[in-house]
N, C-alpha and C positions, 0 to 999 in steps of 0.2 A: 336563197341558196347559201348554204354554209360553206365558208372557205376552209380548206384543209391547211392547218397550221402545223409546221414541223420545225424542230431545232436540230441543226447538224453542224459538224465541224466545217469551217470555211475553207475554201481552196482559192488558189491564185486567180482563177477565172471569176471569182466573186468580187474582186477588188473594186471595180467601177461601181457596182451596185452598193457596196458597203460605203464608199465615199459619198454617194448620193444620200444615203441614210445619215451619215455623219454631218453633212452640210445642213440637212433638214433639222437635225437635233440642235445644231448651233443656232439656227433661227429660232427654235422654240426657246432656248436659253435666253437669247437676246430679247425676245418679245416678252419674257416673264421677268425681266430686270436683271438677269444674270449676265453681266457684261465682262466679268473677269475670269471666267473659266473657259477652257478650250480656246485659247487665243494664240496668236503668232503661229498659225498653221497647225496647231496640235488638235487632234491626232493626225499626223501626216500619213501619206501613203506608205512611207517607210516603217512607221510604227505599226500600222495595220499589217504590213507584210511580215514583220517580226512575229506578231501574234499568229499569223497564218502558218508561217514556217515552223513554229514551235507547237503547232496543233492546239493552241490556246484560243484562236479566233473562232467564233461561232456566229452563225446567222440564224435568224428566225425567218422562215418563209411562209407565205400564204399562197397556195396554188402555184408553187415554184418561184414566186416573186419575192425577192429579198425585201423585208419590211423592218428588220431590226438587226443590230449587231452588238456583240459583247465579247470581251476576253474573259476567259475562265482559267485562272492560273493556280497551280499548287503552291503551297508555302515552301520556303519562307519568302515573304515580300520584304525586301530590304528596308523600305520606308516605314514598316510597321514594327521594326525592332525597338524603336523608342517612341513612347507615347506619353503625352501630358495627360494622364488619366490611368486607366487600368483596363486591360482586356478581360473579358469574362473567363477565358481559359487561355493562358499563355504557354501551355505545355503541349497540348494535342495539335498535331498537324491540321491545317485548314486549307481552304481554297479562297481565292479572292476573285471578286467580280469587278472588272474595270471596263471603262469605255462603253458603257451601255448607251445605245442610241437607237431611236426609232422614228418612223414617220409620224407626224402629228395626228393623222386620221386613223391610226391603228391603235386599238385599245387592248388592255390586258397583257401587254408585253412583259411588264415587270413581274407579274404573278407567274406567267409561263416560264420566265427565266429562273425565278426562284424555285419553282417546282422542279425544273430540270436539274439545276445545280444541287439542290437539297437531296435529290435521289442519288447523286454521286458522292456528296460529302455533307453531312448535317452541320458541320462547323464552317460557317461562311463569314467572311469579312468583306467590308466595302467602305469606301470613303467618298466624300463629296465636298464640294466648295460650300462655304457657309451661305453664299448667295443663291444656291440651287434649292429653292424652296420646294419645287415639284419633287425632286429626288428625295429630299429629306422626308417629306410626307410619305412617299411610297416606301422608303426604307423602314420607317417606324410602323407603318400600317401592316407590314409583312413580317413583324416579329423580331426585327433587329433592335438591339440595345445600344444606346449611345455610350461610347467608352472613353472618348477624349479626343485630343487633337494630335495628329501626326504631322510631320513635316516632309514634304516631297524633296527629291534630290535638288530641285531648283530653289529650295528655301521657302516655298509657298505652303501655308498651313491648310490642312483639310480636316473636316470632322470625320471621325472614325467610328464605325459601328461593327458589331458582331452579332451573329445569330447562331445559337446552339439549338438544334431542332426541338429540344425538350423545354426551352425557356420561352416565355412570352415577351412582348415588347414593353419597354418603359419609355416614358416621354423624355425627349431630349430637353436639357435645360435651355436650349436655344429656341424651343417652341413654346415656352411658358409665357 
């Protein structure tokens, strides 16, 4: 039996389901050796509610069950204003994908999210921790190009990627 997958804007009633997904994603990170990302309670219920209240929070459902979460935000992203490297296009407005999380037994989420987001804006940016090997592989596999390192508001560095719909992927120097 095929599950019906849907992506929609999240609402406040989704918060408990979203937090279960976030906790599962943290376990995936820890199990794969990524112990320095999403620590100290991040992303908190308050952060997720800010996403929801701004209509940036999205859920992926399978037969109405929340199986993944992400925030999809329009530019500008303040932490992307300065990069040790170079964006592919630093002029055109873009959208950012943040806080992507899913249950470990659900597959194809990243591809579904990228298809959904690309239909809204072909100019996408994303960043991740250097320890997040799973996310780095997915990002590059789906046509993002490594652009450099950005610094979060808390001072932590992140690897930054951009995808312009008409460009293919290039291998990150961190994967060589």
